[in-house]
N, C-alpha and C positions, 0 to 999 in steps of 0.2 A: 622425493617435491621440496621444496621449501613452503609453499604454501600451505602444503599439509599441512607438515609438521608444526607451524605455527598455531595452525587452527588448532588444531589437536588439544595442544597444550593448553591455549586458550581455553578449551571446553572444561579441560579433566577435570576441574573442580566443578561439573556440571551436571556430574554421574550423578543419576536419584530415580528413581520412576513413579510415574502417577499411577495408582492400581484399581483405587476405589471409583464406586459410583457416587457420582454426585446430584444433587439437587439443583436445580435451581432457583431461585431468591422468587423468579418473578411467576412463579406456576408450578403446576404439577408434576411437569415432563419431564421426565429422567432421563439421564445421558446414561447410555452403556456406554463407558469407559473401559476399551482395552486394555486400557496400554502395557507394554511388558518392556522386558529388556531387550526378545528378538524381535525380531521384522518378518511380518507376515506377509512375501513375497511370493507370487504369481510368476509364471512364465513368459505370457505374453506380456509386451513393453511397446506403449502408445512412441513409446522413445525409443533410440541407439543405448541397449543397457553399456554397451562397451565405453561409455561416455557418461557413465554413474559414475563416481567417486566420492566418497567417504570423506565427511567432512568431521566426523568423530561419529562413535565407534556405533551407537544404539539408540533407541528410539528413547526421544526427550533428555538427550545428554547436554542441548542445552534448553531452560524451562521454561516453558510459556508460562503466562500471568492466567492464572485461570478462574480469579478473584480481585480484579483490577477496581484497587480503594480510588477514589477521587478526593480530588479538593477545589475550591473554587479559582478562579484567575488571579483572582486578586490576592491570594494566599502563595501564591508560587514564587519562591527566591531560588532556588535549583535554576533557573532557564538564563541562556544570555541573550539581548536581545538576538540577536543574530541565530541562535540556536533553530535547527530545524524542526517539526512539527509534522504530523497527519493528521486531517481532521473533520470530523466527518458529522452532519446535521439527520436528523431523525426526527420527522414534525418538528416540534417545536424546540426538543434537544439539542444541544449539542458536545461530543467530547475532543479534546483534544491529546494526539500521543505523542509525546514528546520521544525524537528520534535517538535521546540519551538513554532513555529506558530502552527503545525498539535494539540496541547497536548491544542489548546484553541479553535480550528474551526470546527476541526474534518474532513472538506470535502475544496476543492479550483477546482472546475467549469474553466478551462483552455483552451486554444486553442496552438495549436501549429501543425506547416509542414501541413497545413490544414487539420487536422483531432483537434476534438470536444473531449475534455478527462475527466473525474474526478478523483482526486486523494483521497479516499477515506483512512482514519487512525483509528483506535481504540487506545486509550489510554492506555484503562482496558487487551487488548490481545495485546498489542505491534503492531499490523498486519498493514499495506502501502501495498495498490495497486491502480491501476490504469484502470480505463473501461470507456471502450467508449459511450460517450453523444448519439451516436445518435443511434435509436435505432426503429429495422421495419423501417428504412425511415425517420422518426422522431429525430427533435434535441429539448435533452431535459437537467436541469441542476440536478445533484442527491440534495441532501440537508441531515440536519439530521431529524430523526423523533421521536426521544427520547426516541423508545426502545431499549431493546437487547437482547438480545438471547445468552444462553452458554456465559454472561457477554461483546458480541460482540453486539458492532454501528450496526444496520440494519436501514441504508440510505433509502431514498424514493428518487422516482424519480419524479421529480415535473410535467410532462404531463400528467400522469393517476393518478397520487401519490399511482403508488404503492409500497411496502415495499417487499427491500432487504435484504438477509439473509453475509453480507458482507466476511465472509470466507469460508461460501457455494458457494459463488461465481451466485445465484442465485436469485429471484425474490420469496418470498413463500407467498408472498399474494395479487390482484387486480388483474387487467386486465390484466399484462404481468404475471400471475399466471407460473411458471417450466421456465419461459424466461432464459436463463444463458447467462448472462454476456461477453463481449466481454473484454477480459484482453489485455492489453499492458504488458513489461517487467516494471520490477524497478530494482535500486538497492538501497537497504540500506545499507551505510557507513556513516562514519568517515567523519565529514566537511574537516579534514585534508589529507585525502583520494582524498574526490573530488576536491575541489580544488588541487591536485596535478595534478589528471587525466585532470581535464576542466578546466583548470583557465580562460576560456575566457565563460563562463557556467553563464546562466543567475538565477537569484537565489530570490526569493518571497521572498519582505520584508517586513519592520511591518508596513508601510503603507497600513494599510488594511481598514479606518473608523473606527476603532473600538479601546475601549482604552483598553487595557490588559497590564500586566506586562511581556512582553513577554524573558525577563531574569531568570522569577524562572515556575517553574515545579507547579501545580494546584494539584495535586491529593498524595502530602506530600513526604513520604518513602513507597508510593507501590510500585515500580522500584528493590524497595530493597528486602521488607521481604516476609513471605508465603501468606499475608490475598488475596483471594480472595471478590471481593468485592458482585458478583452475585454469586446466584446459576448454578451450572452448573451440566449437565449430569451425567460425570464422570470424575473421579480424578484417579491422580497415583502421589506415590510419588520415582518413580527414578530419579527422577532429580528434582531440585530444580524450584517449580510452573515458575517462571519469566525467568527461561533459557533461551534465546533469541535462537530459530533455524531455519535453511532454511529450507523451504520444499516444497516439490511438489507434486501437485494435481490431481488427477482422481477420477471423480464419490467421494463413499464415504470413496477412502482411500487416504495416502496421505505417501510421503519416505521421511522423515526427514534427515538433516545433521547438528552435533555437530560444533561451530564454533570452536572449545575445536580439531579436527581432523585436522586444519586446523593451528596447530603450525610451528614454524619453517620456515615463509616466506610462499612464493605464493609454492603452490598445488593444483595438480590437480589429480579428481579421474577418471578413468573410472567403472562406473558403468551399469546397467538395471533398468529400471523404466518400469512398465505398459510395458513389450512389443519389448521398446524402449532401443538401445544401447545412453548412453549418458557418457558426461565430464560433470564432475561437478567440478568448479574455486571458490578457496577459500584463506581466508590471517584474521587469527587471529589479524594479527600486525596491517592489513590496515582495516579490517572489513568489511570485505562483502564474502559473496558466492553467486553463479550463477550456471545455468544448461544449457546445452546447448544442444538439436539430436548430433550423430555422427554414424549416416545411414552408413555410412562407414567404421564404427569403425578405423579412421583414429587417428594415433598417436601425440600427444599436449604438448612440454614441457614447464616450463615455461621461459616467459620472464624479469627476473628481474631484475629489476635497470629501468627499460627502458618505465615508465607509458608513455602516455596512450597503451600503446600494453602491454599486460599482459600477453598471450601466442603467441604462433610459432608452423605448423604444419610443417611435415618433408621436404617441398617444400618450404619452410626457410616466409611463411606466415605469418602477425602480427594482431593480434584482440583484439582488444580492452573488455573492460569488458560487452559492450551489443553486442559483438558477430561479427562488425563488422572489416571485412578484412579493414585494415588502411594503408598497404606496401605489398606488392609483388604483381608477376602479378593476383592476386585473390582478387585484391585493388577494394572495392566500393562493394566485393557480402557480405553476411553476413551466419552468420550461423543461426538456427532456436531454438527462444530460448524455456525454457520448464513452463511447467502455476506456479512460484514458486514465492515464499516471503517470506519474515519473519516472526513470532512473538511468544508467547512466549509456553512453555514448557504446563503449562495447556487447552490454547485453542486448540493447537493440541487435546490431547486426549480428551477432550472434545468434539470435532467437528469431526473428523473421526475415522471410525469407524475400518479400521483397518491403525494403525498408524507406523511406523517400522522407527527407527530412526540408524544411525551412528557415 
């Protein structure tokens, strides 16, 4: 297969294994890091094993970043305004993870505001999310297994070496079989929007300890063309396969939203998804979409031109893109985010039995 050879050659310089135990800086917890070149495979798979493919040969063939170095947003000189980042907020801490770096490493194991988390990103499906690294009371790291399902990365946790489907957000093989990943809200947006919203945030730097050309995109014209490198369960040509959509997931269902529905500045949609009243907030110009529960059916209006506040309720409370109230009598409270992320259309359709989009 053409795609398989391409990925294998690209990853060929990344072979190398992390085998030592690691102590996190922020505490005495120890990571039981059992990473090795051999995969630990169990008989029972939650996904069709015949459709699991090798992107590269062994564990950690693509090297995760396990000790990220951060710099302040005003020191970033390696990003263009339209470059994409994945942003996370934990309490008062804000971290940005550039696609330019994630394209090469796929996983960043991090710690912020007393929370151990792992950013995992798949360049082939354009999907990025944040998972809790504490599973069943044990701290772990995630790494790249080298396996793919529906052209999507399968991370593994280094404590049990269980395999996880990224877009299904569940363990599909190993000791943690059927364990759901605990996810945290992420915002995928442009660097220009992020630094305007959060000029004091920290950004993963190019000081990764590995030699990569972070100014280049390692997959050629993949983001623009219609080619999908690996086989997928089902395809649908209603949209361009690489169109980015924001999706909310529940079980085997996904409800997706097109950026084209958020033209002409900031827009807020009231909707119902999986039996919940929600609001979906987005801007095609500023390149983000996110969603929150709205159980009381409150009315929200755009807070245009006043970032980081993006919307206000009928009482005048102003909220940021992570749902935190940043001014008003509800300051310090937070709206409940939906479990959502951005990914390519072909991936949404391949993974979810029922996928609707607006």
